[in-house]
C-alpha positions as CSV (number, residue, x, y, z in Angstrom):
1,X,145.6,-43.2,64.9
2,X,145.5,-47.0,64.2
3,X,143.2,-46.4,61.0
4,X,145.8,-43.9,59.7
5,X,148.6,-46.6,59.7
6,X,146.1,-49.1,58.2
7,X,145.3,-46.6,55.4
8,X,148.9,-46.1,54.7
9,X,149.7,-49.8,54.4
10,X,146.6,-50.0,51.9
11,X,147.9,-47.1,50.0
12,X,151.5,-48.8,49.7
13,X,149.6,-52.0,48.5
14,X,147.9,-50.0,45.8
15,X,151.0,-48.4,44.6
16,X,152.1,-51.9,43.3
17,X,148.9,-52.1,41.1
18,X,149.7,-51.0,37.6
19,X,146.9,-50.1,35.1
20,X,146.4,-48.0,32.2
21,X,143.9,-45.4,31.4
22,X,141.8,-48.0,29.6
23,X,141.6,-50.1,32.7
24,X,139.6,-47.5,34.6
25,X,136.4,-48.8,36.2
26,X,134.5,-46.3,34.0
27,X,135.5,-48.3,31.0
28,X,134.8,-51.6,32.4
29,X,132.1,-53.5,30.4
30,X,130.4,-55.0,33.5
31,X,130.3,-51.7,35.4
32,X,128.8,-49.9,32.4
33,X,126.3,-52.6,31.7
34,X,125.1,-52.5,35.4
35,X,124.8,-48.6,35.3
36,X,122.9,-48.9,32.0
37,X,120.7,-51.7,33.4
38,X,119.9,-49.5,36.6
39,X,118.9,-46.5,34.2
40,X,116.7,-48.8,32.1
41,X,115.1,-50.3,35.3
42,X,114.3,-46.5,36.6
43,X,112.7,-45.6,33.5
44,X,110.7,-48.9,33.4
45,X,109.5,-48.4,36.9
46,X,108.7,-44.9,36.3
47,X,106.5,-46.0,33.2
48,X,104.7,-48.9,35.0
49,X,104.2,-47.6,38.5
50,X,100.6,-47.2,38.2
51,X,100.1,-50.9,37.3
52,X,101.6,-52.1,40.6
53,X,103.8,-54.5,38.6
54,X,107.6,-55.1,38.4
55,X,109.7,-55.1,35.2
56,X,110.0,-58.9,35.3
57,X,106.2,-59.1,35.7
58,X,105.7,-57.2,32.6
59,X,108.4,-59.0,30.8
60,X,106.6,-62.1,31.5
61,X,103.1,-60.7,30.3
62,X,105.1,-59.5,27.2
63,X,106.6,-63.1,26.6
64,X,103.1,-64.7,26.9
65,X,101.7,-62.4,24.1
66,X,104.6,-63.0,21.8
67,X,104.7,-66.7,22.4
68,X,101.3,-67.7,23.4
69,X,100.7,-70.3,26.0
70,X,103.8,-71.7,27.5
71,X,105.5,-73.7,30.2
72,X,106.9,-72.1,33.3
73,X,110.3,-73.3,32.4
74,X,110.3,-71.8,28.8
75,X,108.7,-68.4,30.1
76,X,111.7,-68.3,32.6
77,X,114.4,-69.0,29.9
78,X,112.8,-66.6,27.6
79,X,112.8,-63.7,30.0
80,X,116.1,-64.5,31.4
81,X,114.9,-65.3,34.9
82,X,116.7,-67.8,37.2
83,X,114.6,-71.1,37.4
84,X,114.3,-70.8,41.3
85,X,112.4,-67.3,40.9
86,X,110.1,-68.2,38.1
87,X,107.7,-70.0,40.5
88,X,107.2,-67.0,42.6
89,X,106.8,-64.8,39.6
90,X,103.9,-67.0,38.3
91,X,102.3,-67.1,41.8
92,X,102.1,-63.3,41.8
93,X,100.8,-62.9,38.4
94,X,98.2,-65.7,39.2
95,X,97.2,-63.9,42.4
96,X,96.6,-60.9,40.4
97,X,94.5,-62.9,38.0
98,X,96.6,-62.1,35.0
99,X,97.7,-65.7,34.2
100,X,96.3,-69.1,34.8
101,X,98.0,-72.4,34.7
102,X,96.6,-75.9,33.4
103,X,98.1,-79.1,32.5
104,X,99.8,-79.6,29.3
105,X,97.6,-81.8,27.0
106,X,100.6,-83.3,25.5
107,X,102.6,-84.1,28.8
108,X,100.5,-84.2,32.0
109,X,103.7,-83.7,34.1
110,X,103.9,-80.2,32.8
111,X,101.8,-77.0,33.3
112,X,100.9,-74.5,30.7
113,X,100.7,-70.8,31.6
114,X,98.4,-68.4,29.6
115,X,97.0,-64.9,29.9
116,X,93.4,-64.4,31.4
117,X,91.1,-61.8,29.9
118,X,92.5,-59.3,32.5
119,X,96.1,-60.4,31.4
120,X,95.3,-59.5,27.9
121,X,93.9,-56.2,28.9
122,X,97.0,-55.5,31.0
123,X,99.2,-56.6,28.2
124,X,97.8,-54.0,25.8
125,X,98.4,-51.1,28.4
126,X,101.9,-52.2,29.5
127,X,103.6,-53.3,26.4
128,X,103.5,-49.8,24.9
129,X,104.7,-48.6,28.3
130,X,107.7,-51.1,28.0
131,X,108.6,-49.7,24.5
132,X,108.4,-46.1,25.7
133,X,110.7,-46.8,28.6
134,X,113.2,-48.3,26.1
135,X,112.8,-45.1,24.1
136,X,113.6,-43.0,27.4
137,X,116.8,-45.2,27.8
138,X,118.0,-44.8,24.2
139,X,117.1,-41.1,23.9
140,X,120.7,-39.6,24.3
141,X,121.5,-41.9,21.1
142,X,120.8,-40.9,17.5
143,X,118.6,-43.3,15.5
144,X,121.7,-44.8,13.8
145,X,123.4,-45.3,17.2
146,X,120.2,-46.9,18.6
147,X,120.1,-49.5,15.8
148,X,123.8,-50.3,16.4
149,X,123.7,-50.4,20.1
150,X,120.7,-52.8,20.1
151,X,122.6,-55.0,17.5
152,X,125.7,-55.0,19.7
153,X,123.5,-56.0,22.8
154,X,121.9,-58.8,20.8
155,X,125.4,-60.0,19.9
156,X,126.5,-60.0,23.4
157,X,123.3,-62.0,24.5
């Protein structure tokens, strides 16, 4: 009985909230981006599951292919990972023998990350899977819509 009166109080409070059709949660940018991200992550996980890697690990491997040897800090910024989480990512990739870390020749305070031979072999396998996962996500769109969607996402980032 008490919860019923509590529900009535909440409903009355909600009556004072005014919003239009365009204010619905289904049209909220953050909500839609979160849903799209979950869909993209699901497709990525399906594509890479046999490699026993996370999407962020594959992003790090991909980034090292694109940029060559780089610092841990730059790698984290490039793949959009929080600085506090990059160290763990690097540790896990090192334990899998996919990357190595060495002192930077120009600045001994820093370390440079680079792919091992196994990392290069793995990159050759997972990078095409990353593109296929992206194609999976974009499959409901026409080619023109895909191009425009990616342009808009780049503008937002």
